[in-house]
All heavy atoms as an XYZ file, in Angstrom:
823
protein
N     -14.092    -12.214      5.094
C     -12.729    -12.468      5.534
C     -11.768    -11.605      4.695
O     -11.503    -11.941      3.536
C     -12.440    -13.952      5.393
C     -11.037    -14.343      5.770
O     -10.162    -13.496      5.903
N     -10.818    -15.616      5.936
N     -11.239    -10.516      5.240
C     -10.394     -9.628      4.440
C      -9.086    -10.272      3.976
O      -8.600     -9.974      2.885
C     -10.132     -8.439      5.358
C     -10.479     -8.889      6.727
C     -11.472    -10.000      6.582
N      -8.521    -11.188      4.776
C      -7.283    -11.856      4.348
C      -7.520    -12.664      3.069
O      -6.702    -12.632      2.150
C      -6.748    -12.773      5.457
C      -6.185    -12.044      6.652
C      -7.217    -11.673      7.706
O      -8.430    -11.924      7.511
O      -6.810    -11.132      8.746
N      -8.646    -13.351      3.026
C      -8.970    -14.156      1.840
C      -9.175    -13.266      0.615
O      -8.719    -13.593     -0.479
C     -10.216    -15.005      2.099
C     -10.522    -15.957      0.978
C     -11.630    -16.915      1.350
C     -11.781    -17.972      0.280
N     -12.677    -19.041      0.709
N      -9.848    -12.128      0.802
C     -10.066    -11.208     -0.324
C      -8.727    -10.642     -0.823
O      -8.507    -10.546     -2.041
C     -11.007    -10.079      0.076
C     -12.443    -10.522      0.267
S     -13.134    -11.406     -1.167
C     -12.979    -10.183     -2.440
N      -7.844    -10.267      0.101
C      -6.524     -9.770     -0.299
C      -5.761    -10.836     -1.066
O      -5.104    -10.545     -2.073
C      -5.723     -9.316      0.926
C      -6.231     -8.074      1.648
C      -5.446     -7.836      2.930
C      -6.165     -6.847      0.750
N      -5.854    -12.078     -0.607
C      -5.174    -13.191     -1.270
C      -5.709    -13.397     -2.685
O      -4.930    -13.498     -3.644
C      -5.345    -14.473     -0.454
C      -4.641    -15.693     -1.023
C      -3.146    -15.592     -0.819
C      -5.188    -16.965     -0.371
N      -7.035    -13.448     -2.826
C      -7.630    -13.686     -4.148
C      -7.333    -12.549     -5.113
O      -7.039    -12.791     -6.293
C      -9.136    -13.908     -4.009
C      -9.548    -15.185     -3.268
C     -11.055    -15.230     -3.078
C      -9.047    -16.423     -3.988
N      -7.385    -11.312     -4.631
C      -7.057    -10.174     -5.492
C      -5.596    -10.226     -5.932
O      -5.274     -9.940     -7.090
C      -7.358     -8.858     -4.781
C      -8.840     -8.604     -4.642
O      -9.651     -9.123     -5.406
N      -9.212     -7.817     -3.641
N      -4.702    -10.599     -5.011
C      -3.278    -10.706     -5.355
C      -3.043    -11.833     -6.358
O      -2.240    -11.692     -7.283
C      -2.445    -10.928     -4.093
N      -3.750    -12.938     -6.179
C      -3.626    -14.051     -7.123
C      -4.034    -13.610     -8.523
O      -3.335    -13.900     -9.505
C      -4.478    -15.234     -6.659
C      -4.512    -16.444     -7.580
C      -3.119    -17.020     -7.781
C      -5.466    -17.498     -7.028
N      -5.140    -12.893     -8.634
C      -5.584    -12.400     -9.936
C      -4.564    -11.438    -10.549
O      -4.279    -11.512    -11.747
C      -6.945    -11.722     -9.818
C      -8.059    -12.721     -9.577
O      -7.972    -13.864     -9.972
N      -9.103    -12.288     -8.898
N      -4.016    -10.526     -9.724
C      -3.003     -9.598    -10.239
C      -1.750    -10.342    -10.698
O      -1.164    -10.017    -11.728
C      -2.626     -8.549     -9.176
C      -3.645     -7.460     -8.998
C      -3.126     -6.331     -8.129
N      -2.703     -6.742     -6.801
C      -3.506     -6.912     -5.749
N      -4.815     -6.690     -5.878
N      -3.035     -7.284     -4.583
N      -1.349    -11.352     -9.930
C      -0.140    -12.095    -10.295
C      -0.326    -12.839    -11.617
O       0.593    -12.909    -12.427
C       0.277    -13.055     -9.186
O      -0.613    -14.137     -9.086
N      -1.507    -13.370    -11.833
C      -1.789    -14.062    -13.110
C      -1.778    -13.070    -14.265
O      -1.222    -13.345    -15.322
C      -3.128    -14.777    -13.034
C      -3.093    -16.004    -12.163
C      -4.446    -16.646    -12.063
N      -4.381    -17.898    -11.302
C      -5.416    -18.483    -10.767
N      -6.634    -17.971    -10.902
N      -5.268    -19.603    -10.087
N      -2.413    -11.909    -14.042
C      -2.486    -10.890    -15.093
C      -1.102    -10.347    -15.440
O      -0.766    -10.162    -16.608
C      -3.420     -9.772    -14.645
C      -3.729     -8.746    -15.721
C      -4.741     -7.698    -15.277
N      -4.235     -6.877    -14.190
C      -4.713     -6.863    -12.942
N      -5.727     -7.636    -12.603
N      -4.198     -6.081    -12.022
N      -0.271    -10.112    -14.411
C       1.068     -9.543    -14.611
C       2.134    -10.602    -14.882
O       3.274    -10.264    -15.178
C       1.491     -8.747    -13.374
C       0.653     -7.535    -13.080
C       1.169     -6.904    -11.793
C       0.469     -5.657    -11.398
N       1.026     -5.083    -10.150
N       1.735    -11.883    -14.730
C       2.667    -13.000    -14.903
C       3.872    -12.871    -13.958
O       5.027    -12.945    -14.384
C       3.118    -13.121    -16.355
C       1.985    -13.441    -17.304
C       2.468    -13.564    -18.728
C       1.453    -14.076    -19.672
N       0.254    -13.391    -19.911
N       3.566    -12.685    -12.668
C       4.602    -12.584    -11.644
C       4.417    -13.728    -10.634
O       3.331    -14.293    -10.541
C       4.575    -11.214    -10.921
C       3.208    -10.956    -10.280
C       4.963    -10.095    -11.882
C       3.126     -9.684     -9.456
N       5.467    -14.075     -9.900
C       5.376    -15.186     -8.952
C       4.305    -14.975     -7.879
O       4.037    -13.848     -7.452
C       6.770    -15.226     -8.310
C       7.667    -14.588     -9.313
C       6.833    -13.535     -9.983
N       3.730    -16.093     -7.455
C       2.726    -16.097     -6.396
C       2.876    -17.386     -5.616
O       2.717    -18.470     -6.168
C       1.313    -16.011     -6.995
C       0.233    -15.968     -5.954
C      -0.246    -14.758     -5.492
C      -0.293    -17.141     -5.429
C      -1.244    -14.707     -4.530
C      -1.280    -17.102     -4.462
C      -1.757    -15.880     -4.013
N       3.199    -17.273     -4.324
C       3.362    -18.495     -3.527
C       2.910    -18.318     -2.077
O       3.306    -19.083     -1.216
C       4.821    -18.958     -3.557
O       5.665    -17.977     -2.976
N       2.072    -17.319     -1.814
C       1.625    -17.076     -0.442
C       0.294    -17.771     -0.179
O      -0.413    -18.161     -1.109
C       1.506    -15.563     -0.146
C       0.523    -14.897     -1.106
C       2.870    -14.908     -0.178
C       0.170    -13.456     -0.752
N      -0.015    -17.895      1.110
C      -1.294    -18.450      1.517
C      -2.013    -17.404      2.373
O      -1.423    -16.382      2.758
C      -1.117    -19.736      2.349
O      -0.525    -19.392      3.611
C      -0.259    -20.754      1.627
N      -3.240    -17.689      2.681
C      -4.027    -16.775      3.516
C      -3.351    -16.553      4.870
O      -3.383    -15.452      5.418
C      -5.430    -17.356      3.696
C      -6.399    -16.434      4.361
C      -7.797    -17.030      4.416
O      -8.174    -17.805      3.512
O      -8.507    -16.702      5.387
N      -2.705    -17.572      5.402
C      -2.026    -17.463      6.697
C      -0.821    -16.525      6.656
O      -0.375    -16.041      7.683
C      -1.602    -18.837      7.196
C      -2.773    -19.709      7.585
C      -2.330    -21.065      8.075
C      -3.556    -21.903      8.400
N      -3.215    -23.208      8.915
N      -0.285    -16.271      5.465
C       0.864    -15.366      5.319
C       0.452    -13.896      5.386
O       1.303    -13.021      5.511
C       1.582    -15.620      3.984
C       2.136    -17.030      3.882
O       2.630    -17.539      4.913
O       2.070    -17.609      2.779
N      -0.838    -13.627      5.284
C      -1.339    -12.249      5.265
C      -1.762    -11.860      6.678
O      -2.694    -12.419      7.234
C      -2.519    -12.113      4.279
C      -2.044    -12.453      2.861
C      -3.107    -10.703      4.354
C      -3.149    -12.510      1.836
N      -1.036    -10.894      7.234
C      -1.306    -10.416      8.589
C      -1.717     -8.950      8.492
O      -0.938     -8.110      8.021
C      -0.063    -10.565      9.492
C      -0.341    -10.014     10.878
C       0.366    -12.029      9.552
N      -2.933     -8.656      8.918
C      -3.441     -7.284      8.857
C      -3.188     -6.616     10.207
O      -3.792     -6.996     11.212
C      -4.930     -7.251      8.503
C      -5.157     -7.918      7.137
C      -5.446     -5.807      8.511
C      -6.614     -8.052      6.735
N      -2.304     -5.619     10.245
C      -2.046     -4.928     11.514
C      -3.189     -3.976     11.863
O      -4.039     -3.675     11.022
C      -0.753     -4.152     11.231
C      -0.786     -3.905      9.760
C      -1.501     -5.086      9.154
N      -3.195     -3.496     13.082
C      -4.214     -2.525     13.486
C      -3.996     -1.172     12.822
O      -4.942     -0.449     12.534
C      -4.214     -2.358     15.009
C      -4.627     -3.587     15.812
C      -4.471     -3.324     17.317
C      -6.050     -3.993     15.482
N      -2.720     -0.827     12.600
C      -2.361      0.475     12.025
C      -1.534      0.263     10.764
O      -0.745     -0.688     10.679
C      -1.524      1.288     13.016
C      -2.176      1.503     14.378
S      -3.592      2.590     14.331
C      -2.789      4.160     14.272
N      -1.669      1.167      9.816
C      -0.848      1.134      8.604
C       0.604      1.410      8.999
O       0.893      2.445      9.610
C      -1.337      2.182      7.612
S      -0.253      2.376      6.176
N       1.535      0.524      8.653
C       2.933      0.749      9.013
C       3.577      1.916      8.262
O       4.638      2.388      8.666
C       3.613     -0.581      8.663
C       2.715     -1.240      7.687
C       1.325     -0.749      7.977
N       2.945      2.399      7.225
C       3.489      3.516      6.450
C       2.953      4.852      6.949
O       3.719      5.766      7.261
C       3.169      3.349      4.940
C       3.694      4.525      4.142
C       3.725      2.037      4.417
N       1.628      4.972      7.044
C       1.001      6.249      7.379
C       0.554      6.366      8.835
O       0.188      7.456      9.279
C      -0.200      6.503      6.456
C       0.112      6.585      4.963
C      -1.164      6.801      4.171
C       1.122      7.681      4.671
N       0.550      5.264      9.552
C       0.143      5.303     10.951
C      -1.344      5.531     11.169
O      -1.755      5.954     12.240
N      -2.147      5.231     10.157
C      -3.593      5.375     10.289
C      -4.208      4.008     10.588
O      -3.642      2.978     10.222
C      -4.236      5.991      9.020
C      -3.980      5.121      7.789
C      -3.713      7.410      8.800
C      -4.658      5.599      6.513
N      -5.371      3.981     11.271
C      -5.980      2.684     11.569
C      -6.443      1.981     10.294
O      -6.836      2.635      9.320
C      -7.167      3.033     12.459
C      -7.432      4.475     12.251
C      -6.143      5.101     11.798
N      -6.329      0.656     10.302
C      -6.833     -0.147      9.189
C      -8.173     -0.739      9.610
O      -8.301     -1.314     10.677
C      -5.852     -1.271      8.841
C      -4.513     -0.815      8.273
C      -3.613     -2.014      7.999
C      -4.698      0.008      7.016
N      -9.169     -0.555      8.747
C     -10.516     -1.042      9.027
C     -10.742     -2.351      8.285
O     -10.641     -2.399      7.067
C     -11.558     -0.006      8.614
C     -11.394      1.331      9.265
C     -11.685      2.487      8.573
C     -10.935      1.446     10.574
C     -11.549      3.740      9.168
C     -10.785      2.683     11.179
C     -11.092      3.838     10.471
N     -11.070     -3.383      9.035
C     -11.245     -4.726      8.486
C     -12.685     -4.997      8.060
O     -13.003     -6.107      7.664
C     -10.853     -5.766      9.533
C      -9.441     -5.703      9.998
C      -9.207     -6.703     11.107
N      -9.709     -8.026     10.768
C      -8.968     -9.015     10.265
N      -7.688     -8.824     10.081
N      -9.499    -10.172      9.988
N     -13.571     -4.027      8.155
C     -14.995     -4.276      7.979
C     -15.400     -4.684      6.574
O     -16.522     -5.097      6.362
C     -15.808     -3.071      8.431
C     -15.473     -1.800      7.680
O     -14.618     -1.842      6.788
O     -16.071     -0.764      8.005
N     -14.537     -4.564      5.623
C     -14.903     -4.927      4.254
C     -15.774     -3.854      3.651
O     -15.646     -2.687      3.972
N     -16.680     -4.244      2.801
C     -17.551     -3.266      2.174
C     -16.782     -2.386      1.210
O     -15.856     -2.827      0.541
N     -17.163     -1.135      1.158
C     -16.553     -0.193      0.225
C     -15.112      0.110      0.614
O     -14.789      0.291      1.778
C     -17.359      1.109      0.218
C     -16.944      2.062     -0.877
C     -17.854      3.259     -0.945
O     -19.064      3.087     -0.739
O     -17.343      4.354     -1.201
N     -14.242      0.172     -0.374
C     -12.831      0.474     -0.139
C     -12.682      1.930      0.286
O     -13.289      2.822     -0.299
C     -12.030      0.214     -1.404
C     -10.539      0.358     -1.214
C      -9.774      0.034     -2.463
N      -9.854     -1.388     -2.741
C      -9.779     -1.915     -3.955
N      -9.626     -1.153     -5.005
N      -9.855     -3.209     -4.128
N     -11.889      2.152      1.316
C     -11.604      3.493      1.813
C     -10.091      3.655      1.939
O      -9.354      2.672      1.820
C     -12.239      3.715      3.208
O     -11.508      2.936      4.171
C     -13.711      3.337      3.229
N      -9.607      4.874      2.207
C      -8.164      5.042      2.418
C      -7.635      4.167      3.556
O      -6.460      3.801      3.559
C      -8.031      6.524      2.762
C      -9.186      7.170      2.074
C     -10.302      6.161      2.190
N      -8.499      3.782      4.495
C      -8.101      2.974      5.645
C      -8.273      1.473      5.421
O      -8.050      0.691      6.335
C      -8.893      3.386      6.884
C      -8.622      4.810      7.285
O      -9.101      5.737      6.636
N      -7.855      5.005      8.333
N      -8.656      1.081      4.233
C      -8.810     -0.345      3.947
C      -7.442     -1.015      3.860
O      -6.487     -0.420      3.362
C      -9.528     -0.552      2.613
O     -10.835     -0.058      2.659
N      -7.330     -2.274      4.319
C      -6.072     -2.992      4.153
C      -5.809     -3.280      2.681
O      -6.737     -3.532      1.908
C      -6.287     -4.288      4.931
C      -7.661     -4.283      5.458
C      -8.336     -3.045      5.020
N      -4.549     -3.220      2.315
C      -4.141     -3.456      0.933
C      -2.849     -4.258      0.960
O      -1.934     -3.949      1.721
C      -3.935     -2.108      0.238
O      -3.478     -2.275     -1.073
N      -2.771     -5.302      0.141
C      -1.569     -6.132      0.113
C      -0.534     -5.486     -0.803
O      -0.757     -5.325     -1.998
C      -1.904     -7.547     -0.354
C      -0.791     -8.561     -0.205
C      -0.406     -8.744      1.271
C      -1.206     -9.899     -0.795
N       0.585     -5.104     -0.208
C       1.653     -4.434     -0.933
C       2.684     -5.434     -1.406
O       3.177     -6.247     -0.633
C       2.317     -3.402     -0.004
C       3.470     -2.671     -0.656
O       3.404     -2.411     -1.877
O       4.439     -2.347      0.049
N       2.985     -5.375     -2.677
C       4.108     -6.116     -3.251
C       5.309     -5.176     -3.074
O       5.465     -4.210     -3.818
C       3.824     -6.410     -4.723
C       4.877     -7.209     -5.409
C       4.666     -7.259     -6.911
O       3.734     -6.624     -7.436
O       5.476     -7.912     -7.558
N       6.119     -5.415     -2.065
C       7.154     -4.466     -1.650
C       8.058     -4.074     -2.814
O       8.256     -2.895     -3.089
C       7.971     -5.037     -0.467
C       7.039     -5.247      0.746
C       9.130     -4.121     -0.120
C       7.655     -6.048      1.874
N       8.616     -5.051     -3.498
C       9.420     -4.784     -4.697
C       8.575     -5.195     -5.892
O       8.365     -6.390     -6.126
C      10.749     -5.560     -4.676
C      11.574     -5.160     -3.460
C      11.524     -5.332     -5.974
C      12.805     -6.018     -3.234
N       8.047     -4.210     -6.632
C       7.188     -4.536     -7.766
C       7.879     -5.481     -8.757
O       9.050     -5.314     -9.086
C       6.909     -3.173     -8.412
C       7.074     -2.199     -7.286
C       8.192     -2.766     -6.449
N       7.125     -6.484     -9.177
C       7.643     -7.447    -10.133
C       8.254     -8.682     -9.505
O       8.396     -9.710    -10.159
N       8.632     -8.592     -8.235
C       9.211     -9.750     -7.548
C       8.130    -10.773     -7.212
O       8.419    -11.943     -7.025
C       9.944     -9.303     -6.283
C      10.721    -10.391     -5.610
C      11.527     -9.862     -4.440
C      12.251    -10.988     -3.727
N      13.006    -10.502     -2.568
N       6.910    -10.298     -7.126
C       5.792    -11.198     -6.913
C       5.275    -11.208     -5.499
O       5.832    -10.587     -4.592
N       4.181    -11.931     -5.345
C       3.547    -12.109     -4.047
C       4.132    -13.368     -3.425
O       3.575    -14.460     -3.534
C       2.032    -12.184     -4.206
C       1.459    -10.883     -4.699
C       1.217    -10.666     -6.042
C       1.198     -9.848     -3.807
C       0.715     -9.456     -6.492
C       0.694     -8.644     -4.249
C       0.459     -8.447     -5.589
O      -0.032     -7.249     -6.028
N       5.304    -13.170     -2.831
C       6.054    -14.255     -2.210
C       6.449    -13.820     -0.805
O       6.517    -12.616     -0.517
C       7.304    -14.625     -3.038
C       6.912    -15.132     -4.427
C       8.244    -13.439     -3.173
N       6.709    -14.793      0.071
C       7.130    -14.463      1.432
C       8.348    -13.557      1.391
O       9.254    -13.749      0.581
C       7.446    -15.731      2.214
C       6.243    -16.505      2.718
C       6.684    -17.743      3.479
C       5.358    -15.649      3.598
N       8.343    -12.556      2.241
C       9.436    -11.594      2.291
C       9.224    -10.411      1.370
O       9.972     -9.435      1.439
N       8.224    -10.479      0.491
C       7.966     -9.378     -0.436
C       6.532     -8.854     -0.329
O       6.037     -8.213     -1.245
C       8.262     -9.794     -1.884
C       8.376     -8.591     -2.798
O       9.092     -7.636     -2.500
N       7.676     -8.618     -3.914
N       5.875     -9.169      0.780
C       4.515     -8.662      0.974
C       4.382     -8.046      2.357
O       5.094     -8.411      3.293
C       3.445     -9.769      0.816
C       3.659    -10.884      1.859
C       3.400    -10.297     -0.603
C       2.471    -11.788      2.059
N       3.495     -7.075      2.442
C       3.069     -6.536      3.722
C       1.711     -5.889      3.512
O       1.372     -5.503      2.393
C       4.068     -5.535      4.287
C       4.177     -4.239      3.524
C       5.127     -3.258      4.193
O       5.472     -3.397      5.350
N       5.558     -2.266      3.460
N       0.949     -5.794      4.572
C      -0.349     -5.143      4.478
C      -0.180     -3.704      4.938
O       0.337     -3.433      6.024
C      -1.411     -5.869      5.332
C      -2.733     -5.111      5.296
C      -1.609     -7.302      4.817
N      -0.572     -2.785      4.065
C      -0.552     -1.352      4.349
C      -1.924     -0.800      3.983
O      -2.776     -1.518      3.463
C       0.585     -0.631      3.577
C       0.396     -0.734      2.059
C       1.941     -1.199      3.978
C       1.455      0.019      1.240
N      -2.140      0.468      4.241
C      -3.433      1.062      3.902
C      -3.564      1.224      2.386
O      -2.571      1.332      1.657
C      -3.594      2.419      4.587
O      -2.657      3.350      4.069
N      -4.815      1.249      1.949
C      -5.091      1.478      0.532
C      -4.477      2.815      0.098
O      -3.903      2.933     -0.971
C      -6.595      1.454      0.287
C      -6.974      1.778     -1.119
C      -7.528      2.927     -1.574
C      -6.793      0.936     -2.259
N      -7.706      2.862     -2.934
C      -7.267      1.652     -3.384
C      -6.280     -0.340     -2.438
C      -7.236      1.109     -4.656
C      -6.255     -0.873     -3.709
C      -6.734     -0.150     -4.808
N      -4.584      3.828      0.962
C      -4.031      5.150      0.663
C      -2.528      5.081      0.439
O      -2.009      5.624     -0.535
C      -4.367      6.130      1.797
C      -3.789      7.506      1.611
C      -4.468      8.231      0.474
N      -3.887      9.548      0.317
C      -3.560     10.073     -0.855
N      -3.807      9.427     -1.969
N      -3.025     11.263     -0.918
N      -1.817      4.425      1.353
C      -0.364      4.309      1.218
C       0.008      3.551     -0.051
O       0.952      3.929     -0.755
C       0.229      3.623      2.444
N      -0.741      2.514     -0.375
C      -0.435      1.734     -1.569
C      -0.693      2.540     -2.836
O       0.051      2.441     -3.811
C      -1.235      0.426     -1.569
C      -0.432     -0.747     -2.076
O       0.658     -0.603     -2.614
N      -0.971     -1.929     -1.887
N      -1.737      3.375     -2.828
C      -2.005      4.239     -3.987
C      -0.881      5.252     -4.183
O      -0.438      5.474     -5.305
C      -3.334      4.972     -3.810
S      -4.772      3.922     -4.006
N      -0.446      5.860     -3.086
C       0.650      6.819     -3.178
C       1.900      6.123     -3.721
O       2.569      6.628     -4.627
C       0.938      7.462     -1.807
C      -0.226      8.350     -1.378
C       2.242      8.253     -1.835
C      -0.156      8.794      0.084
N       2.200      4.964     -3.180
C       3.384      4.214     -3.600
C       3.295      3.840     -5.078
O       4.272      3.929     -5.815
C       3.526      2.956     -2.737
C       4.750      2.140     -3.063
C       4.838      0.906     -2.187
C       6.020      0.075     -2.626
N       5.733     -1.316     -2.768
N       2.114      3.439     -5.499
C       1.918      2.998     -6.883
C       1.996      4.163     -7.869
O       2.544      4.031     -8.962
C       0.558      2.308     -7.016
C       0.254      1.833     -8.424
C      -1.140      1.251     -8.549
N      -2.136      2.281     -8.317
C      -3.118      2.191     -7.418
N      -3.241      1.128     -6.670
N      -3.984      3.165     -7.265
N       1.465      5.325     -7.488
C       1.304      6.421     -8.435
C       2.437      7.439     -8.462
O       2.509      8.238     -9.385
C      -0.005      7.172     -8.144
C      -1.225      6.311     -8.430
O      -1.113      5.333     -9.188
O      -2.286      6.616     -7.873
N       3.291      7.467     -7.456
C       4.312      8.511     -7.384
C       5.712      7.906     -7.424
O       5.952      6.814     -6.920
C       4.140      9.322     -6.107
N       6.617      8.656     -8.035
C       8.029      8.286     -8.042
C       8.710      8.994     -6.870
O       8.248     10.039     -6.401
C       8.690      8.702     -9.359
C       8.111      8.004    -10.541
N       8.424      6.708    -10.865
C       7.225      8.413    -11.478
C       7.760      6.344    -11.947
N       7.018      7.365    -12.342
N       9.809      8.454     -6.399
C      10.516      9.007     -5.250
C      10.888     10.470     -5.473
O      10.683     11.303     -4.593
C      11.767      8.178     -4.938
C      12.579      8.638     -3.736
C      11.734      8.664     -2.467
C      13.792      7.735     -3.553
N      11.386     10.812     -6.656
C      11.767     12.209     -6.896
C      10.554     13.136     -6.856
O      10.640     14.266     -6.385
C      12.535     12.357     -8.210
C      11.702     12.029     -9.432
O      10.918     11.059     -9.393
O      11.841     12.745    -10.441
N       9.395     12.649     -7.278
C       8.171     13.449     -7.189
C       7.776     13.675     -5.733
O       7.389     14.787     -5.353
C       7.023     12.755     -7.917
C       7.205     12.661     -9.414
C       6.133     11.815    -10.069
O       5.740     10.773     -9.510
O       5.689     12.196    -11.167
N       7.871     12.635     -4.930
C       7.532     12.763     -3.515
C       8.481     13.720     -2.805
O       8.050     14.539     -1.992
C       7.550     11.392     -2.836
C       6.480     10.410     -3.299
C       6.739      9.024     -2.726
C       5.101     10.898     -2.930
N       9.768     13.639     -3.117
C      10.744     14.544     -2.509
C      10.452     15.995     -2.886
O      10.522     16.887     -2.034
C      12.160     14.152     -2.924
C      12.627     12.851     -2.294
C      13.914     12.306     -2.875
O      14.317     12.724     -3.992
O      14.530     11.447     -2.217
N      10.108     16.236     -4.143
C       9.773     17.595     -4.589
C       8.498     18.088     -3.907
O       8.406     19.257     -3.517
C       9.614     17.627     -6.105
C      10.932     17.480     -6.839
C      10.714     17.381     -8.342
C      12.031     17.118     -9.049
N      11.855     16.928    -10.493
N       7.526     17.211     -3.752
C       6.278     17.585     -3.093
C       6.525     17.942     -1.628
O       6.011     18.955     -1.139
C       5.257     16.444     -3.202
C       3.888     16.710     -2.582
C       3.211     17.904     -3.234
C       3.022     15.471     -2.692
N       7.323     17.145     -0.925
C       7.641     17.431      0.471
C       8.376     18.763      0.575
O       8.057     19.597      1.437
C       8.469     16.293      1.105
C       9.063     16.705      2.440
C       7.600     15.047      1.270
N       9.337     19.002     -0.292
C      10.086     20.271     -0.275
C       9.134     21.447     -0.508
O       9.241     22.494      0.148
C      11.184     20.255     -1.324
N       8.200     21.295     -1.427
C       7.238     22.351     -1.714
C       6.348     22.636     -0.513
O       6.121     23.790     -0.147
C       6.390     21.955     -2.925
C       5.287     22.931     -3.243
C       5.579     24.195     -3.750
C       3.956     22.590     -3.035
C       4.559     25.093     -4.034
C       2.932     23.479     -3.322
C       3.247     24.728     -3.824
O       2.239     25.624     -4.099
N       5.840     21.576      0.126
C       4.974     21.757      1.300
C       5.754     22.412      2.435
O       5.244     23.311      3.110
C       4.354     20.415      1.725
C       3.348     19.949      0.654
C       3.664     20.523      3.087
C       2.854     18.530      0.835
N       6.998     22.007      2.631
C       7.827     22.627      3.668
C       8.046     24.108      3.352
O       8.006     24.953      4.240
C       9.163     21.894      3.797
C       9.011     20.541      4.435
C      10.292     19.722      4.413
O      11.147     19.898      3.543
N      10.415     18.808      5.366
N       8.260     24.433      2.104
C       8.452     25.823      1.679
C       7.185     26.637      1.954
O       7.240     27.740      2.495
C       8.816     25.850      0.199
C       8.939     27.223     -0.381
C       9.967     28.107     -0.192
C       8.007     27.872     -1.252
N       9.726     29.265     -0.892
C       8.538     29.146     -1.543
C       6.782     27.505     -1.790
C       7.869     30.049     -2.371
C       6.144     28.389     -2.618
C       6.681     29.655     -2.898
N       6.011     26.062      1.616
C       4.754     26.747      1.886
C       4.567     27.005      3.369
O       4.168     28.101      3.781
C       3.572     25.920      1.360
C       3.384     25.842     -0.142
C       2.254     24.881     -0.485
C       3.118     27.209     -0.738
N       4.843     26.007      4.174
C       4.637     26.122      5.619
C       5.622     27.077      6.276
O       5.351     27.606      7.351
C       4.695     24.762      6.276
C       3.491     23.930      5.908
C       3.413     22.650      6.673
N       2.188     21.940      6.293
C       1.933     20.700      6.594
N       2.797     20.016      7.327
N       0.825     20.145      6.219
N       6.727     27.332      5.618
C       7.707     28.272      6.170
C       7.400     29.704      5.757
O       8.157     30.607      6.066
C       9.119     27.890      5.729
O       9.282     28.146      4.334
N       6.302     29.870      5.056
C       5.900     31.212      4.633
C       6.331     31.552      3.223
O       6.200     32.689      2.794
N       6.826     30.589      2.497
C       7.320     30.822      1.142
C       6.305     31.415      0.191
O       6.617     32.268     -0.620
N       5.057     31.002      0.305
C       4.047     31.477     -0.634
C       3.564     32.887     -0.288
O       3.149     33.621     -1.143
C       2.847     30.528     -0.653
N       3.670     33.239      0.985
C       3.151     34.532      1.423
C       4.267     35.505      1.761
O       4.027     36.695      1.892
C       2.265     34.361      2.667
S       0.876     33.264      2.398
N       5.444     34.989      1.962
C       6.505     35.813      2.512
C       7.381     36.400      1.504
O       8.045     37.343      1.557
């Protein structure tokens, strides 16, 4: 049951980080597609992949509470966790520059 696994993992993180936790398994809704990247989410469990569902704490530190959670892909959650907005903006600008012929032109 992927909803139960997401719930238990979030509970453990909330205890470790000492952040609020008040959701239930019924509060976790796994969509067919990642709302961030538009890739399919695979519910099969097993090994974690970029397409695995991941419970996102929308505003970090606010906790796993109603209104502050959503299920997104593991890939999207990793990007969100590891990058700052200014880094992402610089990366997008760089990729756009490359695609416009900047590196070769």
